[in-house]
C-alpha positions in Angstrom: -62.9 48.6 16.9 -62.9 50.9 13.8 -64.7 53.6 15.8 -62.2 53.5 18.6 -59.3 53.6 16.1 -60.9 56.6 14.6 -61.2 58.3 18.1 -57.4 57.8 18.7 -56.5 59.0 15.3 -58.5 62.2 16.0 -57.1 62.7 19.3 -53.5 62.4 18.1 -54.4 65.0 15.3 -53.6 62.6 12.4 -56.9 62.8 10.6 -59.6 65.4 9.7 -62.4 63.2 8.3 -63.6 59.6 8.4 -65.3 57.9 5.4 -67.0 54.5 6.0 -68.2 52.2 3.2 -70.2 48.9 3.5 -72.3 46.5 1.3 -75.8 47.3 2.9 -77.9 50.0 4.3 -78.1 48.1 7.6 -74.4 48.1 8.1 -74.2 51.8 7.1 -76.6 52.7 9.7 -74.7 50.6 12.3 -71.5 52.7 11.3 -73.4 55.9 11.8 -74.7 54.9 15.2 -71.6 53.5 16.7 -69.2 56.1 15.4 -71.5 58.9 16.7 -71.6 57.1 20.1 -67.8 56.8 20.3 -66.8 60.0 18.7 -69.6 62.3 20.1 -70.2 63.6 16.7 -72.4 62.9 13.7 -71.3 60.7 10.7 -74.0 61.6 8.3 -72.1 63.8 5.9 -73.9 66.9 6.8 -72.4 70.3 8.0 -70.7 69.7 11.5 -70.2 66.0 10.9 -66.8 64.3 11.1 -67.5 62.3 8.0 -69.9 60.0 6.2 -71.0 56.4 5.8 -72.1 55.1 2.5 -73.0 51.8 0.8 -70.6 50.5 -1.9 -73.4 51.1 -4.4 -73.5 54.8 -3.5 -69.8 55.3 -4.5 -71.0 55.2 -8.1 -73.0 58.4 -7.5 -70.4 60.6 -5.8 -69.1 63.6 -7.8 -65.5 64.7 -8.2 -66.1 67.4 -5.5 -66.6 64.6 -3.0 -63.6 62.6 -4.0 -61.4 65.7 -3.8 -61.8 65.7 -0.2 -59.3 62.9 0.0 -56.7 65.2 -1.5 -57.6 68.3 0.6 -58.1 66.6 3.9 -56.5 63.8 5.9 -59.2 61.0 5.5 -59.4 57.7 7.4 -61.3 55.3 5.1 -63.0 52.3 6.6 -64.3 49.4 4.3 -66.5 46.7 5.8 -66.8 43.2 4.1 -64.2 44.3 1.6 -64.5 40.9 -0.2 -67.4 42.5 -2.0 -64.9 44.7 -3.9 -63.0 42.7 -6.6 -59.8 43.5 -8.3 -56.4 45.0 -8.2 -56.7 47.0 -11.5 -59.8 48.3 -13.5 -59.7 45.4 -16.0 -60.0 42.7 -13.3 -62.4 44.6 -11.0 -66.1 44.8 -10.4 -67.7 48.3 -10.3 -67.1 48.8 -6.6 -63.4 47.8 -6.8 -62.9 50.2 -9.6 -64.2 53.0 -7.5 -61.7 52.2 -4.7 -58.8 51.9 -7.2 -59.7 55.2 -8.9 -60.7 57.3 -6.0 -59.4 56.0 -2.7 -56.3 53.8 -3.1 -53.1 55.8 -2.4 -55.1 59.0 -1.7 -56.5 58.2 1.9 -54.3 59.1 4.8 -55.2 55.7 6.5 -57.1 52.8 5.4 -58.8 49.9 7.3 -60.2 47.1 5.2 -62.3 44.5 7.2 -63.9 41.1 6.4 -65.1 38.2 8.4 -64.8 36.0 5.3 -61.7 37.5 3.2 -62.1 35.5 0.1 -64.4 35.5 -3.0 -66.2 32.5 -4.4 -65.2 33.5 -7.9 -61.5 33.5 -6.7 -60.8 37.0 -7.9 -58.5 39.3 -6.1 -60.0 41.6 -3.4 -59.4 45.4 -3.7 -56.7 46.7 -1.3 -55.7 43.3 -0.4 -52.1 41.9 -0.8 -51.2 38.4 -2.2 -48.0 36.5 -1.8 -45.9 35.6 -4.9 -45.9 33.1 -6.7 -48.4 31.3 -4.4 -51.0 34.1 -4.6 -52.1 33.5 -1.0 -54.0 36.2 0.7 -51.8 38.2 3.2 -53.6 39.5 6.2 -52.1 42.3 8.3 -54.0 41.3 11.4 -56.2 38.4 12.2 -58.6 38.2 15.1 -60.4 34.8 14.8 -63.4 33.1 16.3 -61.2 31.2 18.7 -59.7 34.4 20.2 -63.2 36.1 20.2 -64.6 33.2 22.2 -61.7 33.3 24.7 -62.2 37.1 25.1 -65.9 36.7 25.7 -66.8 38.7 22.5 -68.4 35.7 20.7 -70.5 32.8 21.6 -69.4 29.1 21.2 -71.1 27.8 17.9 -73.2 24.6 18.4 -74.1 23.4 15.0 -76.6 20.6 14.7 -76.9 18.6 11.5 -80.3 16.8 11.0 -80.5 13.6 9.2 -83.0 10.8 8.7 -82.2 7.0 8.6 -85.1 6.1 6.5 -86.4 8.3 3.8 -88.9 6.6 1.5 -89.2 7.7 -2.2 -92.4 6.7 -4.1 -92.0 7.2 -7.9 -94.9 6.9 -10.3 -94.3 5.5 -13.7 -96.4 4.1 -16.6 -95.6 0.5 -15.3 -96.5 1.2 -11.9 -95.2 2.8 -8.7 -91.9 1.9 -7.1 -90.7 2.5 -3.6 -87.1 3.1 -2.7 -85.6 3.6 0.8 -82.5 5.8 1.5 -80.5 5.5 4.8 -79.6 9.2 4.7 -80.2 12.6 3.2 -76.8 12.5 1.5 -77.7 9.1 -0.2 -81.1 10.5 -1.2 -79.6 13.5 -2.9 -76.8 11.4 -4.6 -79.0 8.6 -5.8 -82.4 10.0 -6.6 -83.9 12.9 -8.7 -84.7 14.8 -5.4 -82.9 18.2 -5.0 -81.7 20.0 -2.1 -84.0 22.9 -2.9 -87.0 20.5 -2.9 -86.0 19.2 0.6 -85.9 22.8 2.0 -89.6 23.2 1.1 -90.8 19.9 2.3 -93.2 20.4 5.1 -91.8 17.5 7.2 -88.2 18.9 6.9 -89.3 22.5 7.7 -91.3 21.1 10.7 -88.4 19.2 12.1 -85.9 22.1 11.9 -88.5 24.5 13.4 -89.4 22.0 16.2 -85.7 21.9 17.2 -85.2 25.6 16.9 -88.3 26.5 18.9 -87.4 24.0 21.6 -83.8 25.4 21.9 -85.2 29.0 21.9 -87.6 28.1 24.8 -84.7 26.7 26.7 -82.4 29.6 26.2 -85.1 32.2 27.1 -85.4 30.7 30.6 -82.0 32.4 31.3 -82.0 35.0 28.4 -85.8 36.2 28.1 -84.8 38.4 25.1 -83.2 35.7 23.1 -84.3 35.5 19.5 -84.2 33.1 16.5 -83.4 33.6 12.8 -84.6 31.5 9.9 -82.8 32.1 6.6 -85.0 31.0 3.7 -84.6 30.4 0.0 -87.0 33.0 -1.5 -90.1 35.1 -0.6 -92.5 32.2 -1.1 -90.4 29.9 1.0 -90.2 32.7 3.8 -94.1 32.8 4.0 -94.3 29.1 4.1 -91.9 29.1 7.2 -93.7 32.0 8.7 -97.0 30.1 8.5 -95.5 27.1 10.1 -94.1 29.1 13.0 -97.5 30.9 13.5 -99.2 27.5 13.4 -97.0 26.6 16.5 -98.3 29.9 18.2 -94.9 31.7 17.5 -94.6 35.3 16.7 -92.3 36.2 13.8 -91.3 39.1 11.6 -90.7 38.6 7.8 -88.1 40.6 6.0 -87.0 40.2 2.4 -85.3 42.3 -0.3 -88.8 43.2 -1.5 -90.1 44.4 1.8 -90.5 48.2 1.6 -89.9 48.9 5.2 -87.4 46.1 5.8 -84.8 48.2 7.7 -87.5 49.6 10.0 -88.7 46.1 10.7 -85.3 44.9 11.4 -84.7 47.8 13.8 -88.0 47.1 15.6 -87.1 43.4 15.9 -83.6 44.3 17.2 -85.3 46.4 20.0 -88.2 44.1 20.8 -88.5 40.8 22.6 -90.2 39.1 19.5 -89.1 35.4 19.1 -88.5 34.9 15.4 -87.4 36.7 12.3 -87.7 35.1 8.9 -85.3 36.5 6.3 -84.4 36.3 2.6 -81.2 38.1 1.5 -81.4 40.5 4.4 -79.8 39.2 7.6 -76.9 37.1 6.3 -74.1 39.7 6.5 -73.2 42.6 8.7 -76.6 43.1 10.4 -76.0 43.3 14.2 -78.7 41.8 16.3 -77.0 40.4 19.3 -80.0 38.9 20.9 -80.1 36.3 18.0 -78.9 32.9 19.4 -80.7 30.4 17.3 -80.6 29.9 13.5 -82.3 27.5 11.2 -80.5 27.4 7.9 -83.0 26.8 5.1 -81.2 28.7 2.4 -80.5 27.1 -1.1 -77.1 28.9 -1.2 -74.3 26.6 -0.5 -71.2 28.7 -0.6 -68.9 28.7 2.3 -68.8 32.4 2.4 -72.6 32.8 2.7 -72.7 29.9 5.3 -70.2 31.5 7.5 -71.8 34.9 7.3 -75.2 33.4 8.4 -73.6 31.7 11.3 -72.0 35.0 12.3 -75.4 36.4 13.0 -75.9 34.3 16.1 -72.4 34.5 17.5 -72.2 38.1 18.9 -72.5 38.2 22.7 -74.6 40.8 24.5 -74.1 39.7 28.1 -72.2 37.4 30.5 -74.6 34.4 30.3 -75.4 34.2 26.7 -72.5 31.9 25.8 -74.4 29.6 23.3 -75.2 29.9 19.7 -77.2 27.2 17.9 -77.5 26.6 14.2 -79.8 23.8 12.9 -79.4 22.5 9.3 -79.9 19.5 7.1 -77.0 17.1 6.8 -76.3 18.1 3.2 -72.8 16.9 2.4 -71.4 20.3 1.2 -72.8 22.2 4.2 -71.5 19.5 6.6 -67.9 20.1 5.3 -68.4 23.8 5.8 -69.6 23.3 9.4 -66.5 21.0 10.1 -64.2 23.8 8.9 -65.6 26.6 11.1 -62.6 26.3 13.5 -60.4 27.4 10.5 -60.6 31.2 10.4 -59.0 31.5 7.0 -59.1 28.1 5.0 -56.0 28.1 2.9 -57.8 26.6 -0.1 -60.2 29.5 -0.2 -58.0 32.6 0.1 -55.9 31.8 -3.1 -56.4 33.4 -6.5 -57.3 31.2 -9.4 -54.9 32.1 -12.2 -56.9 30.2 -14.8 -60.1 32.2 -13.9 -58.3 35.6 -14.0 -56.9 34.9 -17.5 -60.3 34.4 -18.9 -60.9 38.0 -20.1 -64.4 37.4 -21.3 -65.7 36.1 -18.0 -63.9 39.0 -16.1 -65.4 41.5 -18.4 -68.9 40.2 -17.8 -68.4 40.3 -14.0 -67.2 44.0 -14.3 -70.0 45.0 -16.5 -72.8 43.3 -14.7 -72.5 43.5 -11.0 -75.7 42.3 -9.2 -74.3 43.6 -6.0 -74.3 47.1 -7.4 -78.1 47.0 -7.9 -79.0 45.4 -4.7 -76.6 47.1 -2.3 -76.2 43.8 -0.4 -74.8 41.0 -2.6 -72.2 40.7 -5.0 -72.0 38.2 -7.9 -69.9 35.7 -6.0 -72.4 35.3 -3.2 -74.9 33.6 -5.4 -74.9 29.8 -5.8 -76.2 30.0 -9.5 -77.6 32.8 -11.3 -80.1 30.8 -13.3 -81.9 29.0 -10.4 -85.8 29.0 -10.7 -87.8 31.5 -8.7 -90.0 30.2 -5.9 -93.1 30.0 -8.0 -91.4 28.4 -10.9 -89.8 25.8 -8.6 -93.1 25.1 -6.9 -94.7 24.4 -10.3 -91.8 22.1 -11.2 -92.1 20.2 -8.1 -95.9 19.6 -8.7 -95.1 18.2 -12.1 -92.6 15.6 -10.7 -94.2 12.2 -10.2 -92.7 11.2 -6.8 -93.4 11.6 -3.2 -91.2 11.7 -0.1 -91.8 10.5 3.4 -89.5 10.4 6.5 -89.3 8.1 9.3 -89.8 9.5 12.8 -86.3 8.4 13.7 -84.2 11.5 12.9 -80.6 11.7 13.8 -79.1 14.8 15.2 -75.2 15.2 15.0 -73.7 18.0 17.2 -70.4 19.4 16.0 -68.2 20.8 18.7 -65.7 23.1 16.9 -64.2 24.7 19.9 
C-alpha cells in the first residue's frame, strides 16, 4: 500500500523522493524490493535511486547533509511499526523518537506512519501519533483491521489452539521425604506451585506435544499447499537448538535463526524461497518479516506482552493464494496468553492505546528509557517489547532448573481448545 501511494504521488508530481524507515534489516530489505517493483526504480540511496530505506537505528548515523534533503526536496516519509519510536518531545522520547522529532516532523512533504500494534507496553506516547484530550486515547487516521483483511482475502483466518493438561503431577523432594501433588490444569500448576512458565516451555513433554500438533497440522496443510511452512518462536538460543533437535528427531527439516546467527538474513531469505518445512527463531521473525508461506506457528516464547503475541501471530496470517485461508497457532493455555488470544478480534483494544499519566510523570524512569534504548543496539526490538530485562539467560535458567528438587509429569489426556475469533 505504501509503495502504491508513493507511485501515485510521483505520478501527480507531488514528491521528489521517498524515505522509508523500519525497525529491522528484514523489513528494510522488503521495502527496497517492493518499492523497486512498484516504482520501477531503485530505493537504495545511490545515484539514480528515488530514495532510500533505513533502519531506525541507522537514523543516528545520518549527517546534516542527509537531513537537509527534507528541506531541499519534497520528501514522502514512511515509518513502519512506528510504535518503536516513543515520545512527542525530546524529554519523553527514546533515541529513535528524538530523531523523528528533530529531523522529520513538520519537514517532510507527506508522512505515513504504520503499525499493526499501535501501542507501547510502557504506555508512552508514540512519535507522530495524536491523542485525544483529556482521555489521552490514540487517534488513528485510518484503520484496516484483521476483520476487513480476512473479508478482502488479504489475511487468513486465525485458528488458535490452546493446549492444556487435566492431570499434571508434581513430585517435590524434601528432607522429610517426597510429596506428590496433582493439578487439573496448567493455570493451576503455575498459580499454586513453584513451577514457572519459562520452565514449562523447556519441558520435553510440553515441547513434544506442541510440535506433534504443529507437524500434524503442517502435514495436513501441505496436501493442498505443498509449500506451506511452520514457525517455532523460542525463548533463547539454547531453547531454539532444543526445539530443532526435537524436530530433527521426527525426521523434520528446519532452519535455525537467532540474533546471534551471522548470516541470519540470508537464511531467512533462503527459507522464504525454499520448500523447507520449519524455521526456528529467536528475536528474528516476530515482526515485519514477510514469509507468506508460513501457516503454522508454535508459540514457545517466554515473552508475554500482547504486542509481541500479536506480532508473532501476524507472521502466519498473510495469504499467498486462493486456497491458503487457514492460519494455525499452537500454544500453552497460560492465563495471560489466553486472554490475548481471546482479544484478537479487537483491532485496537481500548485499554492498550491509552497513555499512562503516572508513568509519564516519572522523570527518572523516562530519562533512563531515553538514555538506554535496547532497540537502538539490536535494530529489532525496543525496550517495551521485553517482558523483563533481568530474566536469566538460557544457560543460567537451565542450571537453576537442575538445582530445583521437583519433577513434572503429564497425563496423556491433553485438552485442546480451539478459539474461533472470526
